[in-house]
C-alpha positions as a Markdown table, in Angstrom:
| # | Residue | x | y | z |
|---|---|---|---|---|
| 1 | Met | 101.4 | 98.4 | 90.8 |
| 2 | Pro | 99.2 | 97.6 | 94.2 |
| 3 | Gln | 101.0 | 97.0 | 97.5 |
| 4 | Ile | 99.3 | 94.8 | 99.9 |
| 5 | Thr | 98.5 | 98.0 | 102.2 |
| 6 | Asp | 95.9 | 98.9 | 99.5 |
| 7 | Leu | 94.0 | 95.6 | 99.9 |
| 8 | Pro | 91.2 | 97.1 | 102.1 |
| 9 | Ala | 90.7 | 100.1 | 99.5 |
| 10 | Leu | 90.6 | 98.0 | 97.6 |
| 11 | Ile | 88.4 | 95.6 | 98.9 |
| 12 | Ala | 85.5 | 98.8 | 99.1 |
| 13 | Gln | 85.9 | 99.8 | 95.5 |
| 14 | Leu | 84.8 | 97.0 | 93.9 |
| 15 | Pro | 80.9 | 96.2 | 93.0 |
| 16 | Glu | 78.7 | 95.2 | 95.5 |
| 17 | Glu | 78.3 | 91.9 | 94.2 |
| 18 | Arg | 81.8 | 91.3 | 94.4 |
| 19 | Arg | 82.7 | 92.7 | 97.0 |
| 20 | Leu | 79.9 | 90.8 | 99.5 |
| 21 | Arg | 81.2 | 87.8 | 97.5 |
| 22 | Phe | 84.8 | 88.5 | 98.7 |
| 23 | Glu | 83.8 | 89.5 | 102.4 |
| 24 | Arg | 82.1 | 86.0 | 102.7 |
| 25 | Leu | 85.2 | 84.6 | 102.3 |
| 26 | Phe | 88.0 | 86.6 | 104.0 |
| 27 | Asp | 88.2 | 89.4 | 106.6 |
| 28 | Ala | 91.4 | 91.8 | 106.4 |
| 29 | Gln | 92.2 | 94.4 | 108.3 |
| 30 | Leu | 94.7 | 97.2 | 108.2 |
| 31 | Glu | 96.5 | 97.3 | 111.4 |
| 32 | Ile | 98.9 | 100.4 | 112.6 |
| 33 | Gly | 101.3 | 99.7 | 114.6 |
| 34 | Tyr | 103.7 | 102.5 | 116.7 |
| 35 | Cys | 107.3 | 102.6 | 118.5 |
| 36 | Leu | 110.2 | 104.9 | 118.8 |
| 37 | Ala | 113.7 | 104.5 | 118.3 |
| 38 | Pro | 116.0 | 106.3 | 120.9 |
| 39 | Glu | 118.2 | 108.5 | 119.8 |
| 40 | Pro | 121.5 | 106.2 | 119.6 |
| 41 | Met | 119.7 | 103.4 | 117.7 |
| 42 | Arg | 118.5 | 106.0 | 114.8 |
| 43 | Asp | 121.3 | 105.4 | 112.8 |
| 44 | Trp | 121.2 | 101.5 | 112.9 |
| 45 | Val | 117.9 | 101.5 | 112.2 |
| 46 | Ser | 118.0 | 103.6 | 109.1 |
| 47 | Arg | 121.0 | 101.6 | 107.6 |
| 48 | Gln | 118.8 | 98.7 | 108.5 |
| 49 | Phe | 115.4 | 99.2 | 107.6 |
| 50 | Gly | 115.7 | 102.2 | 105.2 |
| 51 | Ala | 114.2 | 104.8 | 107.6 |
| 52 | Val | 113.1 | 105.7 | 111.3 |
| 53 | Asn | 109.5 | 106.9 | 110.4 |
| 54 | Asp | 109.0 | 103.3 | 108.4 |
| 55 | Val | 109.8 | 101.8 | 111.7 |
| 56 | Glu | 108.2 | 104.4 | 114.0 |
| 57 | Thr | 104.7 | 103.9 | 112.2 |
| 58 | Gln | 104.3 | 100.5 | 111.4 |
| 59 | Tyr | 101.2 | 99.5 | 108.0 |
| 60 | Ile | 99.7 | 95.5 | 108.7 |
| 61 | Val | 97.6 | 93.9 | 107.0 |
| 62 | Arg | 96.1 | 91.0 | 108.3 |
| 63 | Val | 93.4 | 89.1 | 106.6 |
| 64 | Thr | 91.5 | 86.1 | 107.5 |
| 65 | Asn | 89.9 | 83.1 | 105.7 |
| 66 | Arg | 86.2 | 82.7 | 107.3 |
| 67 | Ile | 86.2 | 79.5 | 105.9 |
| 68 | Thr | 88.9 | 77.3 | 106.8 |
| 69 | Trp | 90.1 | 79.9 | 109.5 |
| 70 | Glu | 93.7 | 80.2 | 107.5 |
| 71 | Gly | 95.5 | 83.8 | 108.0 |
| 72 | Ala | 97.9 | 85.9 | 107.3 |
| 73 | Ala | 99.5 | 89.1 | 109.2 |
| 74 | Phe | 101.5 | 91.0 | 106.3 |
| 75 | Asn | 104.5 | 93.2 | 106.6 |
| 76 | Pro | 107.2 | 93.4 | 104.3 |
| 77 | Leu | 109.3 | 95.3 | 106.9 |
| 78 | Arg | 110.0 | 92.1 | 108.3 |
| 79 | Ala | 112.0 | 91.6 | 104.7 |
| 80 | Arg | 114.5 | 93.6 | 106.6 |
| 81 | Arg | 114.8 | 92.8 | 110.1 |
| 82 | Pro | 118.7 | 91.0 | 110.9 |
| 83 | Val | 119.5 | 87.5 | 110.3 |
| 84 | Lys | 123.2 | 86.3 | 111.0 |
| 85 | Arg | 123.9 | 84.0 | 107.5 |
| 86 | Arg | 125.8 | 80.7 | 107.5 |
| 87 | Ile | 128.4 | 79.2 | 104.8 |
| 88 | His | 125.5 | 77.7 | 102.7 |
| 89 | Thr | 126.2 | 75.2 | 99.5 |
| 90 | Arg | 123.1 | 74.2 | 97.4 |
| 91 | Thr | 123.2 | 70.7 | 97.2 |
| 92 | Gly | 125.7 | 70.4 | 100.0 |
| 93 | Asn | 129.2 | 68.6 | 100.4 |
| 94 | Glu | 127.7 | 64.8 | 102.2 |
| 95 | Pro | 127.7 | 62.1 | 99.7 |
| 96 | Asp | 125.0 | 61.2 | 97.6 |
| 97 | Leu | 122.8 | 58.7 | 98.9 |
| 98 | Phe | 120.8 | 58.8 | 95.8 |
| 99 | Ala | 123.2 | 59.0 | 93.3 |
| 100 | Asp | 122.6 | 55.3 | 92.8 |
| 101 | Pro | 119.2 | 54.3 | 93.4 |
| 102 | Leu | 118.7 | 50.4 | 92.3 |
| 103 | Arg | 121.6 | 49.9 | 94.2 |
| 104 | Met | 121.8 | 51.8 | 96.9 |
| 105 | Thr | 117.4 | 52.1 | 98.0 |
| 106 | Thr | 115.0 | 50.6 | 99.6 |
| 107 | Ala | 112.8 | 49.2 | 96.9 |
| 108 | Asp | 108.6 | 48.5 | 97.7 |
| 109 | Val | 107.5 | 45.3 | 97.9 |
| 110 | Phe | 105.8 | 45.4 | 94.5 |
| 111 | Gly | 108.4 | 46.8 | 93.2 |
| 112 | Arg | 110.0 | 50.2 | 91.8 |
| 113 | Ala | 107.7 | 53.2 | 88.7 |
| 114 | Val | 111.2 | 54.1 | 86.2 |
| 115 | Gly | 110.4 | 57.0 | 84.6 |
| 116 | Asn | 112.8 | 59.2 | 82.3 |
| 117 | His | 114.4 | 61.4 | 84.2 |
| 118 | Cys | 113.5 | 59.8 | 87.5 |
| 119 | Val | 112.3 | 56.4 | 89.5 |
| 120 | Thr | 111.1 | 55.5 | 92.8 |
| 121 | Ser | 112.4 | 53.7 | 96.4 |
| 122 | Ser | 110.4 | 52.8 | 98.9 |
| 123 | Asn | 110.8 | 55.1 | 102.3 |
| 124 | Pro | 112.9 | 53.3 | 104.7 |
| 125 | Ala | 112.1 | 55.8 | 107.6 |
| 126 | Arg | 108.1 | 55.7 | 106.8 |
| 127 | Trp | 105.3 | 58.2 | 108.0 |
| 128 | Asp | 102.8 | 55.9 | 106.5 |
| 129 | Gly | 101.8 | 51.9 | 105.5 |
| 130 | Gln | 102.2 | 52.6 | 102.1 |
| 131 | Cys | 104.6 | 55.6 | 101.0 |
| 132 | Ala | 107.8 | 56.4 | 98.9 |
| 133 | Val | 110.2 | 58.7 | 97.5 |
| 134 | Leu | 110.5 | 59.9 | 93.9 |
| 135 | Ile | 115.0 | 60.3 | 93.5 |
| 136 | Phe | 114.9 | 63.0 | 90.8 |
| 137 | Arg | 117.7 | 61.4 | 88.0 |
| 138 | Glu | 119.4 | 65.5 | 88.2 |
| 139 | Pro | 120.5 | 65.9 | 91.8 |
| 140 | Asp | 120.0 | 70.0 | 91.7 |
| 141 | Pro | 116.2 | 70.4 | 92.8 |
| 142 | Phe | 116.7 | 74.1 | 90.9 |
| 143 | Ala | 117.8 | 72.5 | 87.8 |
| 144 | Phe | 114.2 | 71.2 | 86.7 |
| 145 | Thr | 112.3 | 71.5 | 83.0 |
| 146 | Ala | 108.9 | 71.7 | 82.0 |
| 147 | Asp | 109.7 | 67.8 | 80.6 |
| 148 | Gln | 111.4 | 66.5 | 83.1 |
| 149 | Met | 108.4 | 67.7 | 85.9 |
| 150 | Arg | 105.9 | 66.1 | 83.4 |
| 151 | Asp | 108.3 | 62.9 | 83.8 |
| 152 | Tyr | 107.9 | 63.2 | 87.8 |
| 153 | Phe | 104.1 | 63.4 | 87.6 |
| 154 | Arg | 103.3 | 60.9 | 85.4 |
| 155 | Thr | 106.2 | 58.3 | 87.8 |
| 156 | Ala | 104.7 | 59.0 | 90.6 |
| 157 | Leu | 101.3 | 58.5 | 89.1 |
| 158 | Asp | 102.5 | 55.1 | 88.2 |
| 159 | Trp | 103.7 | 54.5 | 91.8 |
| 160 | Ala | 100.4 | 55.0 | 92.8 |
| 161 | Arg | 98.5 | 53.0 | 90.8 |
| 162 | Gln | 101.2 | 49.8 | 92.0 |
| 163 | Ala | 100.8 | 50.7 | 95.3 |
| 164 | His | 97.0 | 50.9 | 95.3 |
| 165 | Gln | 97.1 | 47.3 | 93.5 |
| 166 | Ala | 98.7 | 46.0 | 96.1 |
| 167 | Asp | 97.1 | 47.1 | 98.9 |
| 168 | Ala | 93.1 | 48.1 | 97.7 |
| 169 | Asp | 92.2 | 50.4 | 100.6 |
| 170 | Ala | 95.1 | 53.0 | 99.6 |
| 171 | Arg | 93.1 | 55.5 | 97.3 |
| 172 | Tyr | 94.5 | 58.9 | 98.4 |
| 173 | Phe | 97.4 | 60.3 | 97.1 |
| 174 | Ile | 99.7 | 63.3 | 98.1 |
| 175 | Trp | 102.5 | 64.8 | 96.4 |
| 176 | Met | 105.1 | 66.4 | 98.3 |
| 177 | Trp | 108.5 | 68.0 | 97.3 |
| 178 | Asn | 111.0 | 70.1 | 99.8 |
| 179 | Gly | 113.3 | 72.1 | 97.4 |
| 180 | Gly | 116.9 | 71.9 | 99.3 |
| 181 | Pro | 117.8 | 71.4 | 103.0 |
| 182 | Ala | 116.0 | 74.5 | 104.4 |
| 183 | Gly | 113.1 | 73.7 | 102.2 |
| 184 | Gly | 113.3 | 70.1 | 104.7 |
| 185 | Ala | 115.2 | 67.9 | 102.6 |
| 186 | Ser | 117.0 | 65.4 | 104.7 |
| 187 | Ile | 119.1 | 64.6 | 101.4 |
| 188 | Ala | 120.5 | 67.3 | 99.4 |
| 189 | His | 119.8 | 65.3 | 96.2 |
| 190 | Ala | 116.6 | 66.1 | 95.1 |
| 191 | His | 113.4 | 64.2 | 95.0 |
| 192 | Ala | 109.7 | 64.4 | 96.0 |
| 193 | Gln | 107.8 | 62.7 | 98.6 |
| 194 | Leu | 105.0 | 59.9 | 97.8 |
| 195 | Gly | 101.9 | 59.0 | 99.9 |
| 196 | Leu | 98.5 | 56.6 | 99.3 |
| 197 | Ala | 96.6 | 56.7 | 102.9 |
| 198 | Arg | 93.9 | 54.4 | 103.6 |
| 199 | Ala | 90.6 | 54.9 | 105.2 |
| 200 | Arg | 90.4 | 58.8 | 104.7 |
| 201 | His | 92.7 | 62.0 | 103.4 |
| 202 | Tyr | 95.4 | 63.3 | 104.8 |
| 203 | Ala | 94.0 | 65.7 | 107.6 |
| 204 | Lys | 95.0 | 69.4 | 105.9 |
| 205 | Ile | 92.8 | 67.8 | 102.9 |
| 206 | Glu | 90.6 | 66.5 | 104.5 |
| 207 | Gly | 89.5 | 69.7 | 106.9 |
| 208 | Leu | 89.8 | 71.9 | 103.5 |
| 209 | Arg | 87.0 | 69.7 | 102.0 |
| 210 | Arg | 84.5 | 69.5 | 104.7 |
| 211 | Ala | 85.1 | 73.3 | 104.8 |
| 212 | Ala | 84.7 | 73.5 | 100.7 |
| 213 | Leu | 81.6 | 71.6 | 101.8 |
| 214 | Ser | 80.5 | 73.8 | 104.9 |
| 215 | Tyr | 80.9 | 76.4 | 102.6 |
| 216 | Arg | 78.7 | 75.5 | 99.7 |
| 217 | Glu | 75.4 | 74.8 | 102.2 |
| 218 | His | 75.5 | 77.7 | 103.4 |
| 219 | His | 76.3 | 80.3 | 100.0 |
| 220 | Gly | 75.3 | 78.1 | 97.8 |
| 221 | Ala | 78.3 | 78.4 | 95.7 |
| 222 | Asp | 81.8 | 76.6 | 95.2 |
| 223 | Tyr | 84.4 | 77.5 | 97.3 |
| 224 | Phe | 87.0 | 77.1 | 94.6 |
| 225 | Gln | 86.1 | 78.8 | 92.1 |
| 226 | Asp | 84.7 | 82.3 | 94.5 |
| 227 | Leu | 88.5 | 81.7 | 96.4 |
| 228 | Leu | 89.6 | 82.3 | 93.0 |
| 229 | Ala | 87.7 | 85.1 | 91.9 |
| 230 | Ala | 88.1 | 86.8 | 95.0 |
| 231 | His | 91.5 | 87.0 | 93.9 |
| 232 | Ala | 91.2 | 88.0 | 91.0 |
| 233 | Asp | 88.9 | 90.7 | 91.6 |
| 234 | Val | 91.9 | 92.6 | 94.0 |
| 235 | Gly | 94.5 | 91.6 | 91.4 |
| 236 | Leu | 96.3 | 88.2 | 92.4 |
| 237 | Ser | 95.1 | 85.8 | 89.9 |
| 238 | Phe | 97.2 | 84.6 | 86.8 |
| 239 | Glu | 96.7 | 81.8 | 84.4 |
| 240 | Val | 99.5 | 79.4 | 83.0 |
| 241 | Asn | 99.6 | 77.1 | 80.3 |
| 242 | Gly | 95.8 | 76.8 | 80.2 |
| 243 | Leu | 95.0 | 76.4 | 84.3 |
| 244 | Pro | 94.1 | 79.1 | 86.8 |
| 245 | Gly | 96.0 | 80.4 | 89.9 |
| 246 | Phe | 96.7 | 83.1 | 92.6 |
| 247 | Val | 98.8 | 84.1 | 94.7 |
| 248 | Ser | 96.9 | 83.6 | 98.4 |
| 249 | Leu | 96.2 | 86.0 | 100.6 |
| 250 | Thr | 96.5 | 83.5 | 103.8 |
| 251 | Pro | 99.4 | 81.6 | 103.0 |
| 252 | Leu | 100.8 | 79.4 | 104.6 |
| 253 | Arg | 104.8 | 80.7 | 104.4 |
| 254 | Gly | 105.1 | 83.4 | 101.9 |
| 255 | Lys | 104.9 | 84.1 | 98.2 |
| 256 | Asp | 102.1 | 81.2 | 99.1 |
| 257 | Thr | 100.8 | 80.4 | 95.4 |
| 258 | Trp | 98.2 | 78.3 | 93.9 |
| 259 | Ile | 97.5 | 76.3 | 90.5 |
| 260 | Leu | 93.8 | 74.7 | 90.2 |
| 261 | Gly | 93.8 | 71.7 | 88.0 |
| 262 | Arg | 91.7 | 69.2 | 86.5 |
| 263 | Ala | 93.6 | 66.3 | 87.0 |
| 264 | Phe | 97.6 | 65.2 | 87.9 |
| 265 | Asp | 98.8 | 65.1 | 84.3 |
| 266 | Asp | 101.1 | 66.6 | 82.1 |
| 267 | Gln | 99.3 | 70.2 | 81.9 |
| 268 | Leu | 99.5 | 70.4 | 85.9 |
| 269 | Ala | 102.5 | 69.1 | 85.4 |
| 270 | Gly | 103.8 | 71.9 | 83.2 |
| 271 | Ala | 101.4 | 74.5 | 85.0 |
| 272 | Phe | 103.6 | 73.5 | 87.8 |
| 273 | Ala | 107.3 | 73.8 | 86.6 |
| 274 | Gly | 106.8 | 77.3 | 85.0 |
| 275 | Val | 104.9 | 78.6 | 88.1 |
| 276 | Leu | 108.3 | 77.4 | 90.0 |
| 277 | Arg | 110.6 | 78.3 | 87.4 |
| 278 | Ala | 109.2 | 82.3 | 87.8 |
| 279 | Leu | 109.5 | 82.4 | 91.7 |
| 280 | Ile | 113.3 | 81.1 | 91.7 |
| 281 | Glu | 114.1 | 83.5 | 88.8 |
| 282 | Arg | 112.4 | 86.3 | 89.6 |
| 283 | Ala | 110.9 | 86.4 | 93.5 |
| 284 | Asp | 114.5 | 85.4 | 94.9 |
| 285 | Leu | 112.7 | 82.1 | 95.7 |
| 286 | Gln | 115.9 | 79.8 | 97.2 |
| 287 | Ala | 113.9 | 77.0 | 99.4 |
| 288 | Phe | 110.6 | 76.0 | 98.8 |
| 289 | Asp | 108.1 | 73.3 | 100.0 |
| 290 | Ala | 105.6 | 72.3 | 97.6 |
| 291 | Ala | 102.5 | 69.8 | 96.9 |
| 292 | Val | 99.1 | 68.7 | 94.7 |
| 293 | Leu | 96.6 | 68.2 | 97.2 |
| 294 | Met | 93.8 | 66.6 | 95.6 |
| 295 | Pro | 90.4 | 64.0 | 95.7 |
| 296 | Pro | 91.5 | 60.8 | 95.7 |
| 297 | Leu | 92.6 | 58.9 | 93.3 |
| 298 | Phe | 90.6 | 55.2 | 93.2 |
| 299 | Gly | 87.1 | 54.7 | 94.0 |
| 300 | Pro | 86.4 | 52.8 | 97.3 |
| 301 | Leu | 85.8 | 49.4 | 98.3 |
| 302 | Pro | 82.3 | 47.9 | 97.5 |
| 303 | Gly | 80.0 | 48.9 | 100.5 |
| 304 | Ala | 82.8 | 51.4 | 102.1 |
| 305 | Pro | 81.0 | 54.8 | 103.2 |
| 306 | Thr | 80.8 | 57.5 | 100.0 |
| 307 | Glu | 82.6 | 60.3 | 100.1 |
| 308 | Asp | 81.5 | 64.0 | 98.5 |
| 309 | Trp | 84.8 | 65.3 | 96.9 |
| 310 | Ser | 82.6 | 67.3 | 93.9 |
| 311 | Gly | 84.8 | 71.1 | 93.1 |
| 312 | Phe | 87.6 | 69.4 | 94.8 |
| 313 | Pro | 90.3 | 70.6 | 92.0 |
| 314 | Phe | 94.0 | 69.4 | 92.0 |
| 315 | Ile | 95.7 | 71.7 | 93.9 |
| 316 | Ala | 99.5 | 72.3 | 93.4 |
| 317 | Arg | 101.0 | 74.7 | 95.8 |
| 318 | Ile | 104.4 | 76.1 | 96.5 |
| 319 | Val | 105.6 | 77.9 | 99.3 |
| 320 | Asp | 108.9 | 80.1 | 100.2 |
| 321 | Arg | 111.2 | 78.6 | 103.0 |
| 322 | Gly | 113.2 | 81.8 | 103.6 |
| 323 | Arg | 117.1 | 81.5 | 103.1 |
| 324 | Pro | 118.8 | 78.8 | 103.1 |
| 325 | Asp | 122.0 | 80.5 | 105.3 |
| 326 | Ala | 119.8 | 81.9 | 107.5 |
| 327 | Leu | 120.6 | 81.1 | 111.1 |
| 328 | Ser | 117.4 | 81.5 | 112.2 |
| 329 | Ser | 114.3 | 79.5 | 110.5 |
| 330 | Asp | 111.8 | 80.7 | 109.2 |
| 331 | Ile | 108.9 | 79.9 | 111.2 |
| 332 | Gly | 108.7 | 80.2 | 114.9 |
| 333 | Ala | 105.8 | 79.9 | 117.9 |
| 334 | Leu | 103.2 | 83.0 | 115.8 |
| 335 | Asp | 103.5 | 80.5 | 112.2 |
| 336 | Leu | 102.5 | 77.7 | 114.3 |
| 337 | Phe | 100.5 | 78.7 | 117.1 |
| 338 | Ala | 98.3 | 82.0 | 115.6 |
| 339 | Gln | 98.9 | 82.8 | 112.6 |
| 340 | Ser | 101.4 | 82.9 | 109.8 |
| 341 | Val | 103.2 | 86.2 | 109.6 |
| 342 | Ile | 104.4 | 87.3 | 106.1 |
| 343 | Ala | 107.5 | 89.2 | 104.7 |
| 344 | His | 106.5 | 89.5 | 101.0 |
| 345 | Asp | 104.4 | 91.6 | 99.5 |
| 346 | Pro | 101.7 | 89.2 | 97.9 |
| 347 | Phe | 101.0 | 91.7 | 95.0 |
| 348 | Ala | 105.3 | 91.7 | 94.5 |
| 349 | Val | 105.0 | 88.1 | 94.1 |
| 350 | His | 102.1 | 87.8 | 91.4 |
| 351 | Gln | 104.1 | 90.9 | 89.3 |
| 352 | Ala | 107.1 | 88.1 | 89.4 |
| 353 | Ile | 105.1 | 85.6 | 88.5 |
| 354 | Ile | 103.1 | 86.7 | 85.5 |
| 355 | Gly | 106.1 | 89.1 | 84.3 |
| 356 | Ala | 108.7 | 86.6 | 83.6 |
| 357 | Pro | 109.3 | 87.0 | 79.8 |
| 358 | Gln | 110.7 | 83.0 | 79.8 |
| 359 | Gln | 107.5 | 81.7 | 80.5 |
| 360 | Pro | 104.9 | 83.1 | 77.9 |
| 361 | Gly | 102.1 | 81.1 | 79.0 |
| 362 | Leu | 102.2 | 82.8 | 82.5 |
| 363 | Gln | 99.6 | 85.9 | 82.1 |
| 364 | Ser | 97.4 | 87.9 | 84.8 |
| 365 | Lys | 94.0 | 86.7 | 84.6 |
| 366 | His | 90.1 | 88.1 | 85.9 |
| 367 | Val | 87.9 | 85.5 | 86.7 |
| 368 | Asn | 84.0 | 86.8 | 87.1 |
């Protein structure tokens, strides 16, 4: 199995047309860092990191997306850093505020969307004019099924339609899930966040749309298809439930995995559930953030400016948020102000995804 340090060599071995496509999307550099471990600390270094030589000579791969200017520095040795732990329980001991949502949570003025496995609540601490919480009947964020995920998507879509009917200017939908407290959930009971923006899409999604349009203008090619193909060329793509996906070379956090759908529908929900289950069971995912980024669900009002969303897929994205029992955060100043610093090898994550025997629909896939 390749490792992230093999990436420059994998790129160099590609046929010229594919290599040029990869290089117009990404810059990948292998850096070498040196340090000296004094004699008194060499035993500790060996116990903590495995070998003194691994610490004194380290190989870091820096990858930059030339189109979106996202970037990551990969060094799997960082996964062996000493991290202080705290006592942690997955669901916590606090009262379950979502145990009785119809009586104990706020409702939107237009009502609630109710599914077989979930129900919406209007967000009492709002981050947009139209925003809601999708409360799952199953309180454990790690105890989901594909059938439940399809119901979560359907119910969220029902809420979006109701919100749009109540506010015709609201048309840009986003679905998000903070998996556990370490993923940012303020309440332990599993729930997703829903938003329907007015005027323009949320900033990161609009930025991605504009980057894709600029790429098409300059290169005459579809950004998302080339992005998928470039990951396929180095062995990081897969197919699940009939949809393509890849493990990102410029991740926000570790294990950053994309699935490219055609709609916010049952097919995408099933693929999302399969990949998330594989990451939990095969890649040691213990806390996560996930979202579905998509073009506007509803057309503009008459006379409103038109926007070009052609080619923009429905992107289900999952990232790791570290160990829930770690005292330190999984994100720091480097990640916020420079580029992501990643301790997971994307090739190992890819192998965990496609190697899950309980997910027969997952397979590695090369895209031309």
